[in-house]
C-alpha positions in Angstrom: 81.5 128.5 98.9 81.1 124.8 99.6 84.2 122.7 99.0 84.5 119.1 97.9 87.2 116.5 97.5 88.5 115.1 94.2 85.5 112.7 94.0 82.7 115.1 95.0 82.5 114.5 98.7 81.9 117.6 100.9 84.7 119.0 102.9 84.2 120.9 106.2 86.5 123.8 105.5 85.8 127.4 104.5 89.3 127.9 103.1 89.8 127.7 99.3 93.5 127.1 99.9 93.0 124.4 102.5 90.6 122.5 100.2 92.9 122.8 97.2 96.0 121.7 99.2 94.0 118.8 100.7 92.9 117.6 97.3 96.5 117.8 96.0 97.8 116.0 99.2 95.4 113.1 98.8 96.4 112.7 95.2 100.0 112.5 96.1 99.4 110.2 99.0 97.4 107.8 96.9 100.1 107.9 94.2 102.9 107.4 96.8 104.5 110.5 95.3 106.7 113.0 97.1 105.1 116.2 98.3 102.1 114.8 100.1 103.3 115.9 103.5 104.0 119.5 102.3 100.6 119.8 100.7 98.7 118.5 103.7 100.8 120.7 106.0 99.8 123.7 103.9 96.1 122.7 104.2 96.4 122.6 107.9 98.2 125.9 108.0 95.4 127.4 105.9 92.7 126.0 108.2 94.0 124.6 111.6 90.6 123.1 112.4 90.3 121.1 109.1 89.8 117.6 110.5 90.4 115.6 107.3 93.7 117.3 106.6 94.9 116.3 110.1 93.6 112.8 109.5 95.4 112.4 106.1 98.6 113.7 107.7 98.2 111.1 110.4 97.8 108.4 107.7 101.0 109.6 106.0 102.8 109.4 109.3 101.5 105.9 109.8 102.6 104.7 106.4 106.1 105.9 107.3 105.9 104.0 110.6 106.0 107.3 112.5 103.7 106.1 115.2 103.9 108.9 117.8 103.4 111.6 115.2 100.5 109.6 113.6 98.7 109.4 117.0 99.2 113.1 117.7 97.7 114.0 114.3 94.7 111.6 114.5 94.0 112.9 118.0 93.9 116.5 116.6 91.6 115.2 113.8 89.2 113.7 116.3 89.0 116.9 118.3 88.4 119.0 115.1 85.8 116.7 113.7 83.8 116.6 116.9 83.5 120.4 116.6 83.1 120.7 112.9 82.4 117.7 110.7 79.8 115.7 108.8 78.8 112.1 109.6 81.1 111.0 106.8 84.1 112.9 108.1 83.5 111.6 111.7 83.4 108.0 110.4 86.5 108.7 108.2 88.5 109.8 111.2 87.2 106.9 113.3 88.4 104.4 110.8 91.9 105.9 110.5 92.1 106.1 114.3 91.5 102.4 114.6 94.1 101.6 112.0 96.7 103.9 113.5 96.0 102.4 117.0 96.8 99.0 115.6 93.3 97.6 115.9 93.5 96.1 112.4 90.5 93.8 112.7 88.2 96.5 113.9 89.6 99.0 111.4 88.9 96.6 108.5 85.3 96.0 109.6 84.8 99.8 110.1 86.4 100.6 106.7 84.2 98.1 104.9 81.1 99.5 106.6 82.2 103.1 105.8 82.7 102.2 102.1 79.1 100.9 102.0 77.9 104.4 102.8 80.6 106.4 101.1 82.3 104.2 98.4 84.0 107.3 96.8 86.0 108.0 100.0 89.1 106.8 98.3 91.5 107.1 101.3 89.3 104.8 103.4 88.7 102.4 100.6 92.5 102.2 100.0 93.0 100.8 103.5 91.8 97.2 102.8 93.5 97.2 99.4 97.1 96.6 98.3 99.9 94.2 99.2 100.3 95.8 102.7 96.6 96.6 103.3 94.2 95.5 106.0 92.9 92.5 104.0 96.4 91.3 103.0 97.5 91.3 106.6 94.3 89.9 108.0 95.5 86.3 107.9 92.6 85.4 105.6 93.6 82.8 102.9 91.1 84.4 100.5 92.3 87.9 100.8 93.2 88.1 97.1 89.6 87.3 96.2 88.3 89.6 98.9 90.1 92.6 97.3 88.6 91.8 93.9 85.1 91.4 95.5 85.5 94.8 97.2 86.6 96.6 94.1 83.9 95.1 91.9 81.2 95.9 94.6 82.1 99.6 94.5 83.2 99.9 90.8 79.9 101.6 90.0 80.9 104.6 92.2 84.0 105.4 90.1 84.3 106.9 86.7 86.4 105.2 84.0 88.9 108.0 84.3 89.6 107.6 88.0 93.3 106.8 87.9 93.5 105.6 91.5 90.6 103.2 91.4 91.6 101.8 88.0 95.1 100.9 89.2 93.8 99.5 92.5 91.2 97.4 90.7 93.7 96.2 88.2 96.2 95.1 90.9 93.5 93.2 92.7 92.6 91.2 89.6 96.3 90.6 88.8 97.0 89.2 92.3 93.9 87.0 92.1 95.0 85.3 88.9 93.0 87.2 86.3 96.3 88.6 84.9 95.1 89.7 81.5 92.2 91.7 82.9 94.4 93.1 85.7 97.0 94.2 83.2 94.5 96.0 81.0 92.9 97.8 83.9 96.3 98.7 85.4 97.7 100.0 82.1 94.6 102.2 81.6 94.8 103.6 85.1 98.5 104.2 84.9 98.1 106.0 81.5 95.8 108.5 83.2 98.5 109.5 85.7 102.0 108.4 85.2 103.3 110.4 88.2 101.9 107.5 90.2 104.3 105.1 92.0 101.5 102.8 92.9 100.6 102.6 89.2 104.2 101.8 88.1 104.3 99.2 90.9 101.0 97.6 90.0 102.0 97.4 86.4 105.3 95.9 87.3 103.4 93.2 89.1 101.1 92.6 86.2 103.9 92.3 83.7 105.8 89.9 86.1 102.7 87.7 86.5 102.1 87.8 82.7 105.6 86.4 82.0 106.6 89.7 80.5 109.8 90.3 82.5 111.7 92.2 79.8 108.7 94.5 79.5 108.7 95.1 83.2 112.5 95.9 83.1 112.0 98.3 80.3 109.1 100.0 82.0 111.1 100.5 85.2 114.2 101.6 83.4 112.3 104.3 81.6 110.0 105.4 84.4 112.2 105.2 87.6 114.5 108.1 86.8 111.5 110.5 87.0 110.6 109.3 90.5 112.6 111.0 93.2 114.7 108.8 95.4 112.8 110.1 98.4 109.7 108.3 97.1 108.8 105.4 99.4 108.4 102.9 96.5 111.6 103.8 94.6 113.7 101.0 96.0 110.8 98.5 95.8 110.0 99.2 92.2 113.7 98.7 91.4 113.6 95.4 93.3 111.1 94.3 90.7 113.6 95.0 87.9 116.3 93.1 89.9 113.9 90.1 90.3 113.2 90.1 86.6 116.9 90.1 85.8 117.4 87.2 88.2 114.6 85.3 86.4 116.7 85.6 83.2 119.7 84.3 85.1 121.5 87.7 85.1 122.7 87.7 88.6 125.3 90.5 87.9 122.5 92.7 86.6 120.3 91.9 89.6 123.2 92.8 91.9 123.9 96.0 90.1 120.3 97.1 90.5 120.4 96.0 94.2 123.6 98.1 94.8 122.2 101.2 93.1 118.6 101.2 94.4 117.7 98.5 96.9 120.3 98.0 99.6 119.7 99.7 102.9 122.3 102.3 102.5 120.8 103.8 99.3 117.0 103.5 99.7 114.5 105.8 101.5 111.9 103.0 101.5 109.7 101.9 104.4 111.5 99.6 106.8 109.2 96.7 105.9 110.0 97.1 102.2 113.7 97.5 102.8 114.0 94.4 104.9 111.7 92.1 102.9 113.2 93.3 99.5 116.8 92.8 100.6 116.2 89.5 102.4 114.2 87.9 99.6 116.5 89.0 96.8 119.7 87.8 98.6 118.0 84.6 99.7 116.9 83.9 96.1 120.4 84.6 94.8 121.8 82.0 97.2 119.0 79.5 96.6 119.4 79.7 92.8 123.1 78.9 93.1 124.6 82.4 92.7 127.2 83.9 95.0 126.1 86.6 97.4 129.0 89.1 97.7 130.6 89.4 101.1 129.1 91.9 103.4 125.7 92.2 101.9 124.0 89.9 104.4 125.8 91.7 107.3 124.5 95.0 106.1 120.9 93.8 106.0 121.3 92.3 109.5 122.6 95.5 110.9 119.8 97.5 109.3 117.1 95.1 110.5 118.3 95.0 114.1 116.0 97.7 115.5 112.9 96.5 113.6 110.3 93.8 114.2 112.1 92.4 117.3 108.8 91.3 118.6 107.1 88.3 116.8 103.5 88.6 115.7 103.5 90.3 112.3 103.6 87.2 110.0 104.9 88.8 106.8 107.8 90.5 108.7 108.4 87.4 110.8 108.8 85.1 107.8 111.5 87.4 106.3 113.2 87.9 109.7 113.3 84.1 109.9 115.0 83.9 106.5 117.5 86.6 107.6 118.4 84.8 110.8 118.9 81.5 108.9 120.9 83.1 106.2 123.3 84.8 108.6 123.7 81.7 110.8 122.0 83.3 113.8 120.5 80.1 115.2 119.6 81.7 118.5 117.6 84.5 116.9 115.9 82.0 114.6 114.9 79.7 117.3 113.8 82.5 119.6 111.4 83.8 116.9 110.2 80.2 116.1 109.4 79.7 119.8 107.6 83.1 120.2 105.6 82.4 117.0 104.7 78.9 118.2 103.4 80.4 121.5 101.3 82.9 119.6 99.9 80.1 117.4 99.0 78.1 120.5 97.3 81.1 122.0 95.3 81.7 118.8 96.7 85.2 118.4 98.8 85.0 115.3 96.6 86.0 112.3 98.5 84.1 109.7 98.7 80.9 111.8 101.1 78.0 111.9 102.5 78.7 108.4 104.7 81.5 109.8 106.8 79.4 112.3 106.9 76.7 109.7 108.5 79.0 107.2 111.1 80.0 109.8 111.9 76.4 110.7 112.2 75.5 107.0 114.5 78.4 106.3 116.8 77.2 109.2 116.9 73.7 107.8 117.6 75.0 104.3 120.4 77.2 105.4 121.9 74.3 107.4 121.8 72.1 104.2 119.1 69.8 105.5 117.0 70.1 102.4 114.9 67.0 103.1 113.8 68.5 106.4 113.0 71.8 104.7 110.8 70.1 102.2 109.0 68.0 104.9 108.2 71.2 106.8 107.0 73.3 103.8 105.1 70.8 101.8 102.1 70.5 104.2 101.7 74.2 104.6 102.5 75.4 101.1 98.9 76.3 100.4 98.8 78.4 103.5 101.7 80.8 102.6 99.2 83.2 101.1 98.1 84.0 104.7 101.2 86.0 105.4 100.1 88.7 103.0 102.2 90.7 100.7 102.1 90.0 97.0 102.4 86.8 95.0 105.9 87.9 93.7 107.0 88.5 97.3 105.6 85.2 98.7 107.2 83.2 95.8 110.4 83.2 97.7 108.9 80.5 100.0 107.8 78.4 97.1 111.2 78.8 95.5 112.8 77.5 98.7 110.5 74.4 98.6 111.3 73.8 94.9 115.0 74.0 95.3 114.8 71.8 98.4 112.9 69.1 96.4 115.4 69.3 93.6 118.4 69.0 95.9 116.9 66.0 97.7 116.2 64.1 94.4 112.4 64.5 94.7 112.3 64.9 90.9 108.6 64.0 90.4 107.4 66.4 93.0 109.7 69.2 91.7 108.5 68.6 88.1 104.9 68.7 89.2 105.4 72.0 91.1 107.2 73.5 88.1 104.5 72.4 85.8 101.9 74.2 88.0 104.1 77.3 88.1 104.7 77.4 84.4 101.0 77.0 83.8 100.3 80.0 86.0 103.2 82.2 84.9 105.8 81.7 82.2 109.2 81.9 83.7 112.6 81.5 82.0 114.1 80.3 85.2 111.4 77.7 85.8 111.7 76.6 82.1 115.4 76.0 82.6 114.8 74.1 85.7 112.1 72.0 84.1 114.4 71.1 81.2 117.2 70.1 83.5 114.9 67.8 85.5 113.6 66.2 82.2 117.1 65.7 80.7 
């Protein structure tokens, strides 16, 4: 009996159980839902020579930053597919191998080429997509548009009831500014499978960008209890609720969510999410004029110590720069700035000069030199998109510039920036600030 994946592509396994467990594992992986590892391990146990099961397990290890285990698994996948595999499966393993090996540029090119031949290979098409995908971290200033173009190019290959593609396509449109369309697509995809953390996450983004913060908070409050705390997006989705509460001026509510779901001691999230979520929320609290309770910054600094010590990953570097500035670690901040500057001069930092500029501006802001912060950030504001992540995540940099302008008396510039933001996304916080500047 021939076996196929969920989207009709042939699978090189003769085991009914291996094929069934593989399909389940891919569903769970694409949904960021607990149980993917167990399902894929069962597929491998049922057929130890099933290359795609090894490859998917490697991808899951890579998502969790378990580099050694990921390399072991992708090596096993390569050995298996060389003995028993189709052209599509060999290409599939090759793409994942490049991604796991850290060859992001080559992995992106190979993934795009693979999708031309096999657009329904969802695991490979997922690699360029998302806030932490290969396009987002490519350093391209047009990565939001590139994701939309990629989804639209391959939309013909997916049925209207494909929950994964619907959510991925919706998120791409939301991040590219077509919020109404993105929200519709995301709501439809999420309705097809609610046990989908990527769906809840994408819809939270759509509601945030649509100025529907209370709806986002209600969605998360109702949905999150059904998502096990071991889920990698549990803390990050809660972060969205905290961000919305902070938009309303409810700092106590934001801190309560932070304490229960987001802080390092309580979340099982990916290290990149844990660091960027905690740093950006605490930084926003301080920048907005709220008190950050004693010990919270120290906890984040202790957690972040083992991670991202080496400069070169722009999204992480920007947040590590904020962390060093907020905790008064001038030596660490300056060391990162120097290392990033060297990479820029060597032409090897994908996101370019905007990354050390963010770190320098953060240091100036934390030192109370708001004029210097504004001078540094204004010329590079349009380049912040190059660090990747989502618009909601990157907004912390624009917030820093805006507060710096207000504190230095640059009222006209601050009003102009607020007008652009309010045109793009209704925000109760920005409306309050705009009214204060006009009074």
